C-alpha positions in Angstrom: 0.0 0.0 0.0 2.9 2.4 0.7 4.3 2.0 -2.8 0.9 2.7 -4.3 0.6 5.9 -2.2 4.0 6.9 -3.3 2.9 6.6 -6.9 -0.3 8.6 -6.1 1.8 11.3 -4.5 4.2 11.4 -7.5 1.3 11.9 -9.9 -0.3 14.6 -7.7 3.0 16.4 -7.4 3.6 16.2 -11.2 0.1 17.5 -11.9 0.4 20.4 -9.4 3.8 21.3 -10.7 2.6 21.4 -14.3 -0.5 23.5 -13.3 1.6 26.0 -11.3 4.1 26.5 -14.1 1.4 27.2 -16.7 -0.5 29.4 -14.3 2.7 31.4 -13.6 3.2 31.8 -17.4 -0.3 33.0 -17.8 0.0 35.5 -14.9 3.2 37.0 -16.3 2.0 37.0 -19.9 -1.8 37.1 -20.0 -3.6 36.2 -23.2 -4.8 39.3 -25.1 -8.1 39.1 -27.0 -8.3 39.6 -30.7 -10.4 42.8 -30.8 -10.1 43.4 -34.5 -13.7 42.6 -35.3 -16.4 45.1 -34.7 -19.6 44.0 -32.9 -22.2 44.4 -35.5 -22.4 48.2 -35.4 -23.6 48.4 -39.0 -27.0 47.6 -40.5 -27.6 44.1 -41.8 -26.0 43.0 -45.1 -29.3 43.1 -47.0 -29.5 46.9 -46.5 -26.4 47.6 -48.6 -26.1 47.8 -52.3 -22.9 45.8 -52.9 -22.9 46.7 -56.6 -22.3 50.3 -55.7 -18.5 51.2 -56.1 -18.6 53.4 -53.0 -19.9 50.5 -50.8 -17.3 48.2 -52.3 -14.5 50.7 -51.6 -15.7 51.1 -48.0 -15.8 47.3 -47.5 -12.4 46.9 -49.0 -11.0 49.6 -46.7 -12.6 48.0 -43.7 -11.3 44.6 -44.6 -7.8 46.1 -45.1 -8.0 47.6 -41.6 -9.1 44.2 -40.1 -6.3 42.4 -41.9 -3.7 44.9 -40.5 -5.1 44.5 -37.0 -5.1 40.7 -37.3 -1.4 40.7 -38.5 -0.5 42.9 -35.5 -2.4 40.6 -33.2 -0.8 37.5 -34.5 2.8 38.9 -34.1 2.0 40.0 -30.6 0.5 36.5 -29.8 3.6 34.7 -31.1 5.8 37.0 -29.1 3.9 36.3 -26.0 4.0 32.5 -26.7 7.8 32.8 -27.1 8.1 34.5 -23.7 5.9 31.9 -22.1 7.9 29.1 -23.5 11.2 30.7 -22.3 9.7 31.3 -18.8 8.5 27.8 -18.5 11.8 26.4 -19.8 13.9 28.6 -17.6 12.0 27.6 -14.4 12.3 23.9 -15.5 16.0 24.2 -16.1 16.5 25.6 -12.6 14.3 22.9 -11.0 16.2 20.2 -12.8 19.5 21.7 -11.6 18.3 21.5 -8.1 17.1 17.9 -8.6 20.5 16.9 -10.0 22.1 17.9 -6.7 19.3 16.5 -4.5 18.9 13.1 -6.2 15.6 11.3 -6.8 13.1 10.0 -4.3 9.4 9.7 -4.8 8.8 13.4 -4.2 11.6 14.7 -6.4 10.6 12.1 -9.0 7.1 13.6 -9.0 8.7 17.1 -9.6 10.9 15.6 -12.3 7.8 14.1 -14.1 6.1 17.5 -13.7 9.1 19.2 -15.3 8.9 16.8 -18.2 5.2 17.2 -18.6 5.2 21.0 -18.5 8.2 21.1 -20.9 6.5 18.8 -23.4 3.1 20.6 -23.1 4.7 24.0 -23.5 6.8 22.9 -26.5 3.6 21.6 -28.2 1.3 24.4 -27.1 3.7 27.2 -28.1 5.1 25.6 -31.2 4.2 28.6 -33.4 6.6 30.8 -31.5 9.6 29.3 -33.4 12.0 30.6 -30.7 15.7 29.7 -31.0 16.2 30.5 -27.3 13.3 28.1 -26.4 14.9 25.4 -28.5 18.2 25.8 -26.6 16.3 25.6 -23.3 14.5 22.4 -24.4 17.9 20.9 -25.4 19.4 21.9 -22.0 16.4 20.3 -20.3 16.9 17.1 -22.2 20.6 17.0 -21.3 19.8 17.7 -17.6 17.2 15.0 -17.7 19.8 12.5 -19.0 22.3 13.6 -16.3 19.7 13.2 -13.6 18.5 9.8 -14.7 22.1 8.5 -15.3 23.2 9.8 -11.9 20.3 8.1 -10.3 21.0 4.8 -12.0 24.7 4.9 -11.1 23.8 5.7 -7.4 21.4 2.7 -7.4 24.0 0.4 -8.8 26.5 1.6 -6.2 24.0 1.1 -3.4 23.2 -2.4 -4.6 27.0 -3.2 -4.7 27.5 -1.9 -1.2 24.5 -3.9 0.1 25.9 -7.1 -1.5 29.3 -6.5 0.1 27.7 -6.0 3.5 25.7 -9.3 3.1 28.9 -11.3 2.5 
């Protein structure tokens, strides 16, 4: 029963860690709404004569204004996604550095799984940002994960060798 509870705690810690990381990213870089579209301030479409060149020019100018607004919104959104990805990655890099020095037990393993989950979800969610800095951070996270897991496996082998020597 104790092992089962350890796994439950690992899953809970991983879930909470992932939620906290994404909430922090949202707090520091909130989502801005796309307010490029007007809220039906004009009469219905049937009231306009679309064959009239003046109405066509007016509609074309309005569409051009909306397209410019959407382009600006998309560039702002991609910039925010890049910053969110960098923030999430930087926090995860720091957490993995701490875990490398602390080693893995069931609590730190839960945090490790949370780091992996939040990194993968962020990389998939903010894929459009195409940030080179974020790519470097993801590579660093991968290398740190390998170091942490390798170190943990080496420590376990040394512990089992020491235990076998004590038995003899």
